N, CA, C and O of each residue as an XYZ file, in Angstrom:
684
protein
N     129.311    107.817    145.999
C     128.223    108.964    145.665
C     127.905    109.414    146.704
O     127.531    108.514    147.455
N     127.860    110.458    147.179
C     127.186    111.801    148.686
C     125.358    111.121    148.157
O     124.684    110.930    147.144
N     125.307    111.026    149.183
C     123.776    111.013    149.929
C     123.528    111.810    150.813
O     124.044    111.872    151.929
N     122.307    112.803    150.126
C     122.128    113.838    151.448
C     120.346    113.112    151.972
O     119.651    112.666    151.059
N     119.836    113.078    153.317
C     119.433    112.757    154.049
C     118.960    113.787    154.907
O     119.642    114.749    155.262
N     117.165    113.457    155.407
C     117.687    114.063    156.860
C     117.738    112.776    157.801
O     117.847    111.550    157.782
N     117.552    114.127    158.824
C     117.754    113.166    160.491
C     116.222    113.088    160.685
O     115.402    113.624    159.939
N     115.937    112.337    161.803
C     114.313    112.097    162.421
C     113.943    113.497    163.017
O     112.846    114.052    163.078
N     115.012    113.848    163.381
C     115.048    115.681    163.996
C     114.639    116.868    163.097
O     114.423    118.032    163.434
N     114.584    116.305    161.882
C     115.150    117.281    160.587
C     115.786    118.217    160.673
O     115.221    119.277    160.942
N     117.522    118.168    160.431
C     118.813    118.071    160.716
C     119.281    117.579    159.318
O     119.007    116.388    159.172
N     119.927    118.154    158.209
C     120.332    117.357    156.809
C     121.966    116.898    156.922
O     122.905    117.679    157.072
N     122.035    115.653    156.827
C     123.085    115.314    156.497
C     123.665    114.438    155.085
O     122.878    113.594    154.657
N     124.906    114.585    154.391
C     125.357    114.437    153.307
C     126.047    112.573    154.030
O     126.519    112.593    155.167
N     126.022    111.534    153.452
C     126.437    110.299    153.770
C     127.691    110.585    152.720
O     127.554    111.556    151.976
N     128.493    110.066    152.651
C     129.882    109.484    151.309
C     130.642    108.553    150.990
O     130.653    107.758    151.929
N     131.035    108.346    150.493
C     132.258    107.536    150.939
C     133.892    108.365    151.690
O     134.409    109.422    151.328
N     134.122    107.890    152.242
C     135.652    108.063    153.424
C     136.561    108.548    152.076
O     136.238    108.099    150.977
N     137.576    109.371    152.184
C     137.977    109.741    150.944
C     139.420    109.969    151.653
O     139.346    110.195    152.861
N     140.833    109.943    151.039
C     141.733    110.362    151.665
C     142.345    111.643    152.602
O     142.981    111.671    153.656
N     141.839    112.669    151.699
C     141.194    114.374    151.652
C     140.543    114.043    153.385
O     140.390    114.954    154.198
N     140.308    112.955    153.608
C     139.034    113.572    154.874
C     140.170    113.668    156.880
O     140.191    114.131    158.021
N     140.723    112.959    156.049
C     142.062    112.720    156.876
C     142.059    113.519    158.837
O     141.802    113.205    159.999
N     142.598    114.797    157.900
C     142.681    115.996    159.212
C     140.395    116.351    159.809
O     139.728    116.908    160.681
N     140.247    115.624    158.692
C     138.588    115.469    159.997
C     138.319    115.184    160.920
O     137.755    115.832    161.801
N     138.798    113.777    160.902
C     138.055    112.611    160.943
C     139.319    113.332    162.340
O     138.933    114.178    163.147
N     140.391    112.922    162.343
C     141.068    113.599    163.863
C     139.851    114.643    164.486
O     139.082    114.544    165.443
N     140.028    115.450    163.684
C     139.332    116.690    164.190
C     137.935    115.838    165.368
O     137.638    116.007    166.550
N     137.369    114.880    164.209
C     135.885    114.412    164.922
C     136.330    113.660    166.429
O     135.920    114.048    167.523
N     136.982    112.848    166.275
C     137.615    111.710    167.387
C     137.829    113.154    168.630
O     137.317    113.008    169.740
N     138.278    113.920    168.444
C     138.925    114.675    169.286
C     137.603    115.650    169.999
O     137.663    116.284    171.052
N     136.557    115.543    169.159
C     135.375    116.101    169.808
C     133.938    115.656    170.831
O     132.963    116.117    171.424
N     134.856    114.114    170.424
C     133.786    113.152    170.838
C     133.961    113.080    172.586
O     134.948    113.188    173.314
N     132.621    112.863    172.838
C     132.710    113.203    174.566
C     132.740    112.141    175.150
O     132.020    111.223    174.756
N     133.503    111.999    176.144
C     133.746    110.874    177.452
C     132.948    109.416    176.531
O     133.328    108.461    175.853
N     131.138    110.228    177.230
C     129.886    109.560    177.213
C     129.768    108.557    174.990
O     129.113    107.533    174.794
N     130.391    109.130    174.108
C     129.934    108.733    173.108
C     131.343    107.399    173.088
O     131.406    106.270    172.602
N     132.184    108.141    173.772
C     133.691    106.853    173.801
C     133.717    105.932    174.744
O     134.696    105.271    175.091
N     132.139    105.867    175.354
C     132.420    104.743    176.950
C     132.510    103.200    176.673
O     132.404    102.499    177.680
N     132.686    102.559    175.483
C     133.057    101.757    174.963
C     133.874    101.384    173.912
O     133.967    100.351    173.248
N     134.497    102.545    173.906
C     135.463    102.436    172.726
C     137.073    102.075    173.301
O     137.717    102.386    174.304
N     137.411    100.970    171.675
C     138.139     99.931    172.982
C     140.335    100.751    172.362
O     141.340    100.445    173.003
N     140.353    101.557    171.274
C     141.239    102.513    171.151
C     141.460    103.887    171.245
O     140.654    104.689    170.775
N     142.520    104.239    171.834
C     141.705    105.848    171.759
C     142.277    106.279    170.345
O     143.364    106.118    169.790
N     140.956    106.963    169.960
C     141.667    107.230    168.335
C     142.502    108.601    168.038
O     141.644    109.476    167.923
N     143.634    109.102    167.886
C     144.692    109.714    168.573
C     144.233    109.407    166.526
O     143.541    108.682    165.810
N     145.684    111.107    166.409
C     146.233    111.293    164.979
C     146.723    110.043    164.006
O     146.542    109.704    162.837
N     147.610    109.444    165.415
C     148.127    108.368    165.230
C     147.891    106.922    164.697
O     148.634    106.239    163.993
N     146.433    106.579    165.311
C     145.709    105.641    164.740
C     144.567    106.208    163.204
O     144.093    105.498    162.317
N     144.488    107.120    163.330
C     143.415    107.786    162.539
C     144.311    107.451    161.055
O     143.999    106.653    160.172
N     145.995    108.708    161.149
C     146.493    107.792    160.197
C     146.811    106.432    159.740
O     147.135    106.083    158.605
N     146.660    105.684    160.854
C     146.877    104.322    160.826
C     145.569    103.725    159.734
O     145.848    102.771    159.009
N     144.292    104.277    159.674
C     143.153    103.824    159.268
C     143.476    104.384    157.336
O     143.206    103.736    156.325
N     143.992    105.493    157.418
C     144.047    106.079    155.773
C     145.809    105.779    155.197
O     146.512    106.468    154.457
N     146.129    104.330    155.973
C     147.595    104.347    155.142
C     147.522    103.872    154.376
O     148.473    104.104    153.630
N     146.237    102.601    153.656
C     146.160    101.993    152.696
C     145.623    102.496    151.801
O     144.562    101.878    151.727
N     145.634    103.244    151.022
C     144.434    103.648    150.258
C     143.373    102.732    149.644
O     142.281    102.583    150.193
N     143.719    102.086    148.436
C     143.578    100.563    147.760
C     142.538    100.006    149.080
O     141.369    100.020    148.695
N     142.648     99.618    150.243
C     141.880     98.838    151.609
C     140.871    100.191    151.928
O     139.737     99.990    152.362
N     141.309    101.415    151.709
C     139.986    102.681    152.812
C     138.776    102.264    152.144
O     138.728    102.353    150.917
N     137.783    101.815    152.805
C     136.111    100.723    153.090
C     135.356    101.958    154.269
O     134.844    101.668    155.350
N     135.457    103.065    153.794
C     134.771    103.628    154.815
C     133.813    104.909    154.257
O     133.992    105.445    153.163
N     132.615    105.345    155.360
C     131.806    106.318    155.108
C     131.679    107.117    156.625
O     131.739    106.698    157.781
N     131.460    108.564    155.996
C     131.636    109.187    156.937
C     129.790    110.693    156.822
O     129.116    111.327    156.010
N     129.882    110.521    157.740
C     128.408    111.635    157.787
C     129.085    112.897    158.041
O     129.810    113.171    158.997
N     128.679    113.789    156.839
C     128.625    115.428    156.948
C     127.103    116.261    157.804
O     125.947    115.987    158.125
N     128.042    117.348    157.855
C     127.236    118.723    158.182
C     127.707    120.005    158.182
O     127.910    120.558    159.263
N     127.854    120.407    157.452
C     128.383    121.433    156.823
C     130.013    121.521    156.423
O     130.849    122.422    156.373
N     129.995    120.318    156.209
C     131.423    120.079    155.554
C     131.865    119.525    157.115
O     133.025    119.519    156.703
N     131.990    119.091    158.419
C     132.571    118.719    159.354
C     132.151    117.549    159.920
O     131.117    117.483    160.584
N     132.834    116.669    159.721
C     132.322    114.833    160.097
C     131.180    114.950    161.314
O     131.213    116.021    161.920
N     130.600    114.390    161.563
C     129.696    113.725    162.537
C     129.532    112.249    162.682
O     128.615    111.853    163.402
N     129.984    111.747    162.336
C     130.219    110.022    162.267
C     131.029    109.584    161.482
O     130.997    110.074    160.353
N     131.787    108.786    161.697
C     132.646    107.976    161.224
C     132.005    106.700    161.162
O     130.997    106.445    161.820
N     132.731    105.641    160.152
C     132.282    104.285    159.364
C     133.637    103.360    158.985
O     134.184    103.757    157.957
N     134.273    102.215    159.617
C     135.613    101.777    158.889
C     135.254    100.739    158.641
O     134.236    100.662    159.329
N     135.357     99.761    158.092
C     135.719     98.712    157.736
C     137.439     98.312    157.304
O     138.244     98.848    156.543
N     137.479     97.572    157.858
C     139.076     97.078    157.516
C     138.918     95.587    157.524
O     138.427     94.850    158.379
N     139.498     95.308    156.268
C     139.849     94.445    155.393
C     140.575     93.228    155.842
O     141.675     93.759    155.688
N     140.853     92.141    156.232
C     141.192     91.117    156.780
C     142.492     90.963    155.244
O     142.719     91.655    154.251
N     143.079     89.627    155.825
C     144.228     89.480    154.516
C     144.184     88.580    154.192
O     143.473     88.001    155.014
N     144.695     87.388    152.908
C     144.824     85.974    152.096
C     143.787     85.172    152.707
O     142.820     85.934    152.711
N     143.617     84.657    152.952
C     142.378     83.907    152.687
C     141.277     84.329    153.253
O     140.175     83.965    152.841
N     141.431     85.150    154.269
C     139.854     86.221    154.630
C     139.730     87.427    154.742
O     139.348     88.319    155.499
N     140.515     87.041    152.973
C     140.208     89.513    151.978
C     138.705     89.289    151.727
O     138.163     90.119    150.997
N     138.055     88.429    152.156
C     136.981     88.660    151.616
C     135.507     89.317    153.135
O     134.291     89.491    153.209
N     136.674     89.434    153.969
C     136.080     89.227    155.403
C     136.309     91.036    155.590
O     137.171     91.608    154.923
N     135.507     91.717    156.479
C     136.328     93.227    157.195
C     135.217     93.443    158.997
O     134.249     92.917    159.547
N     136.042     94.360    159.201
C     135.775     94.445    160.557
C     135.600     95.982    160.997
O     136.422     96.898    161.023
N     134.538     95.947    161.258
C     133.911     97.593    161.258
C     133.665     97.466    162.235
O     133.281     96.464    162.839
N     134.009     99.359    162.837
C     133.772    100.427    162.983
C     133.105    101.221    163.241
O     133.917    101.987    162.722
N     131.855    102.279    163.775
C     131.207    103.059    163.863
C     131.787    103.954    164.746
O     132.680    103.558    165.494
N     131.351    105.279    164.773
C     131.015    106.153    166.034
C     130.188    107.411    165.428
O     130.023    107.666    164.235
N     129.776    108.034    166.398
C     128.990    109.173    165.897
C     128.810    110.248    166.907
O     128.188    110.332    167.966
N     129.392    110.857    166.376
C     128.684    112.574    167.865
C     128.008    112.029    168.359
O     127.259    111.169    167.895
N     128.138    112.524    169.810
C     127.135    112.727    171.033
C     126.169    113.495    170.412
O     125.228    113.291    171.179
N     125.661    114.376    169.397
C     125.031    115.424    169.185
C     124.340    114.802    167.984
O     124.028    115.734    167.242
N     123.980    113.696    167.488
C     123.675    112.784    166.828
C     123.478    111.029    167.223
O     123.674    109.992    166.589
N     123.081    111.290    168.345
C     122.854    109.802    168.929
C     120.896    109.506    168.259
O     120.193    110.458    167.921
N     120.567    108.510    168.232
C     119.550    108.543    168.701
C     117.955    109.011    167.363
O     116.728    109.099    167.414
N     119.171    109.192    166.247
C     118.386    110.328    164.999
C     118.168    109.888    163.982
O     117.394    110.586    163.328
N     118.761    108.321    163.135
C     119.150    107.602    162.305
C     120.226    107.739    162.165
O     120.767    106.695    161.802
N     120.860    108.538    162.272
C     121.870    108.834    161.466
C     123.016    106.803    161.650
O     123.368    105.993    160.792
N     123.138    106.827    162.841
C     123.817    105.472    162.689
C     123.201    104.801    160.932
O     123.572    104.785    159.758
N     121.733    104.199    162.041
C     121.013    103.131    160.506
C     121.370    103.665    159.000
O     121.378    103.062    157.927
N     121.642    104.923    159.306
C     121.883    105.871    157.360
C     123.664    104.833    156.686
O     124.021    104.170    155.712
N     124.213    105.320    157.967
C     126.092    104.792    157.967
C     125.580    103.195    157.614
O     125.698    102.826    156.445
N     125.207    102.574    158.277
C     125.609    101.268    158.708
C     125.154    100.881    156.862
O     125.926    100.588    155.950
N     123.603    101.032    156.829
C     123.494    100.802    155.369
C     124.429    101.069    153.989
O     124.391    100.382    152.968
N     125.403    102.426    154.267
C     125.637    102.875    152.836
C     126.923    102.237    153.211
O     127.810    102.170    152.361
N     127.163    101.624    154.754
C     128.805    100.804    154.700
C     128.824     99.721    154.087
O     129.542     99.341    153.163
N     127.906     99.171    154.700
C     127.742     97.325    154.342
C     127.656     98.036    152.298
O     128.583     98.111    151.493
N     126.730     98.272    152.185
C     126.881     98.972    150.405
C     127.860     98.323    150.004
O     128.018     97.150    149.665
N     128.841     99.654    150.111
C     130.052     99.929    149.953
C     131.254     98.829    150.142
O     131.842     98.377    149.160
N     131.569     98.439    151.470
C     131.733     97.319    151.608
C     131.103     95.561    150.465
O     131.479     94.451    150.841
N     130.592     95.649    149.752
C     129.608     94.640    149.067
C     130.430     95.366    147.838
O     131.444     94.903    147.316
N     130.348     95.524    147.792
C     130.610     96.609    145.955
C     131.958     96.591    146.211
O     131.987     97.308    145.210
N     133.579     96.444    146.692
C     134.955     96.872    147.234
C     135.247     94.636    147.207
O     136.445     94.362    147.137
N     134.177     93.200    147.260
C     134.081     93.005    147.375
C     133.770     91.792    148.353
O     133.802     90.562    148.312
N     133.412     92.919    149.363
C     133.621     91.829    150.578
C     132.223     90.520    150.514
O     131.167     90.738    149.919
N     132.447     89.558    151.054
C     131.257     88.681    152.003
C     130.578     88.609    152.880
O     129.481     88.129    153.164
N     131.843     89.502    153.601
C     131.173     89.140    155.288
C     132.041     90.586    156.100
O     133.187     91.032    156.040
N     130.611     91.018    156.938
C     130.692     91.996    157.865
C     130.637     91.961    159.245
O     129.569     92.199    159.810
N     132.161     91.562    160.192
C     132.035     91.739    161.763
C     132.068     92.328    162.724
O     132.498     93.370    162.230
N     131.951     92.584    163.916
C     132.118     93.160    164.678
C     132.110     92.776    166.475
O     131.701     91.671    166.832
N     132.382     93.348    167.049
C     131.934     93.219    168.307
C     132.224     94.215    169.244
O     133.261     94.876    169.296
N     131.259     94.288    169.978
C     129.959     95.787    170.383
C     130.252     94.848    171.914
O     130.170     93.627    171.782
N     130.484     95.228    172.904
C     130.421     95.562    174.600
C     128.575     94.907    174.531
O     127.750     95.457    173.802
N     128.310     93.997    175.195
C     127.009     93.087    175.592
C     126.128     93.806    176.152
O     124.937     93.498    176.121
N     126.855     95.513    177.109
C     125.502     96.238    177.695
C     125.299     96.747    177.420
O     124.561     97.444    178.116
N     125.739     97.463    175.351
C     125.205     98.436    174.390
C     123.880     97.941    173.983
O     123.729     97.617    172.805
N     123.076     97.860    174.665
C     121.665     97.203    173.775
C     121.462     97.902    172.969
O     120.822     97.300    172.107
N     121.762     99.655    172.493
C     120.595    100.346    171.751
C     121.624    100.178    170.739
O     120.930    100.399    169.747
N     123.007     99.899    170.199
C     123.864     99.520    169.095
C     123.590     97.925    168.360
O     123.727     97.614    167.177
N     123.075     96.909    169.750
C     123.393     95.507    169.344
C     121.721     95.487    168.675
O     121.520     94.535    167.921
N     120.302     96.629    168.928
C     119.046     96.796    168.538
C     119.816     96.802    167.065
O     120.095     95.943    166.229
N     120.046     98.511    167.224
C     120.675     98.592    165.779
C     121.158     97.596    164.652
O     120.538     97.341    163.620
N     122.108     97.195    164.953
C     123.085     95.667    164.267
C     122.027     94.961    163.927
O     121.935     94.873    162.703
N     121.151     94.397    164.532
C     120.686     93.076    164.416
C     119.852     93.098    163.671
O     119.657     92.153    162.906
N     118.792     94.669    163.682
C     117.577     96.057    162.769
C     118.094     95.386    161.187
O     117.419     94.923    160.268
N     119.332     95.537    161.317
C     120.694     95.752    159.747
C     120.880     94.187    158.972
O     121.209     94.062    157.792
N     120.600     93.079    159.885
C     120.668     91.859    159.423
C     121.874     90.690    160.209
O     122.035     89.478    160.354
N     122.430     91.798    160.509
C     123.736     91.310    162.048
C     123.341     89.799    162.578
O     122.285     89.527    162.006
N     123.525     89.281    162.977
C     123.691     88.109    164.219
C     124.266     87.644    165.093
O     125.335     87.041    165.008
N     123.602     87.870    166.120
C     124.619     87.893    167.127
C     125.477     85.765    167.252
O     124.878     84.704    167.431
N     126.767     86.003    167.080
C     127.550     84.748    166.881
C     128.501     84.125    168.209
O     129.172     83.097    168.124
N     128.406     84.900    169.311
C     129.214     84.293    170.478
C     129.615     85.789    171.372
O     129.900     86.949    171.074
N     129.467     85.092    172.454
C     130.317     86.077    173.220
C     131.359     85.587    174.028
O     131.710     84.409    173.959
N     131.983     86.558    174.934
C     133.268     86.591    174.715
C     133.407     87.009    176.686
O     133.606     88.218    176.800
N     133.368     86.577    177.532
C     133.237     87.086    178.854
C     134.592     87.912    178.893
O     135.615     87.700    178.242
N     134.442     88.494    179.438
C     135.464     89.465    180.232
C     136.040     89.958    179.546
O     137.145     90.310    179.958
N     135.801     90.181    178.585
C     136.919     90.245    177.451
C     136.973     92.416    177.014
O     137.733     93.021    176.259
N     136.281     92.735    177.545
C     136.148     94.687    177.181
C     136.479     94.796    179.184
O     135.966     94.060    180.027
N     137.678     96.191    179.490
C     138.153     96.344    180.344
C     137.565     97.854    180.122
O     138.339     98.711    179.694
N     136.306     98.165    180.385
C     135.854     99.246    181.431
C     136.505    100.514    181.770
O     136.679    100.670    182.978
N     136.787    101.173    181.236
C     137.347    103.091    182.262
C     137.179    102.957    183.928
O     137.774    103.412    184.905
N     135.908    101.980    183.667
C     135.628    101.525    185.915
C     136.672    101.317    186.596
O     136.996    101.792    187.684
N     137.299    100.453    185.807
C     138.248     99.084    186.312
C     137.381     97.028    185.878
O     137.803     95.872    185.845
N     136.225     97.660    185.682
C     135.895     96.621    185.586
C     135.298     95.773    184.150
O     134.979     96.509    183.216
N     135.160     94.451    183.975
C     135.751     93.246    182.865
C     134.495     93.269    182.302
O     133.833     92.775    183.215
N     133.623     93.541    181.300
C     132.417     93.102    180.728
C     132.443     92.403    179.093
O     132.947     92.638    177.995
N     131.733     91.609    179.612
C     131.257     90.423    178.184
C     131.412     91.524    176.701
O     130.735     92.548    176.612
N     132.033     91.254    176.026
C     131.787     91.190    174.136
C     130.977     90.585    173.991
O     130.784     89.530    174.596
N     129.981     91.254    172.820
C     129.200     89.944    171.487
C     130.101     90.322    170.286
O     130.592     91.333    169.786
N     130.068     89.193    170.113
C     130.728     89.089    168.640
C     129.334     88.749    166.945
O     128.450     87.953    166.628
N     129.822     89.617    166.561
C     128.926     89.658    165.299
C     128.475     89.680    163.788
O     129.237     90.412    163.156
N     127.749     89.271    163.201
C     128.591     89.573    161.611
C     127.041     89.551    160.564
O     126.051     89.682    161.282
N     126.919     89.502    160.028
C     126.661     89.974    158.307
C     126.750     89.195    156.780
O     127.026     89.771    155.728
N     126.537     88.174    156.887
C     126.454     87.817    155.293
C     126.356     88.817    154.022
O     125.162     88.891    153.730
N     126.955     89.433    153.351
C     126.394     90.261    151.905
C     126.325     89.768    151.459
O     127.088     88.856    151.143
N     124.703     90.219    150.906
C     124.459     89.452    150.021
C     124.251     89.471    148.699
O     124.014     88.424    148.097
């Protein structure tokens, strides 16, 4: 179900569950992100990768933030299989024009609610240790730090950075 809300800067945004018909708009979204918005991104999110996100409709757990029909935020939870089918791995990206205005918080709340309604009991993620704003946001929404992986992320500058593993149990 779509939810309309006002960002801290007054702009109106709609947040709703991801739909199969969003695929091309999500591809366009990733191609519009600045290098700074993608600074800590793991893989390149190109058309091939986005198509894989949408390859299993029954596993489609995600949320989009929309302004005038255009995707400005994408959250996706990848459900594990077998004995870990109650666990999901989360990614979230926001367009650079929508950082620090409350969109990430709202999308995460909706994404965690959707994950719970789809039967997940746990959601986890990894974040580069230096991404303090993201870590603070995740902690605000109930995630706890579960461990560090030293040198786990190779930055575009050729240096290795630590990653923090975080998780939340969905009540």
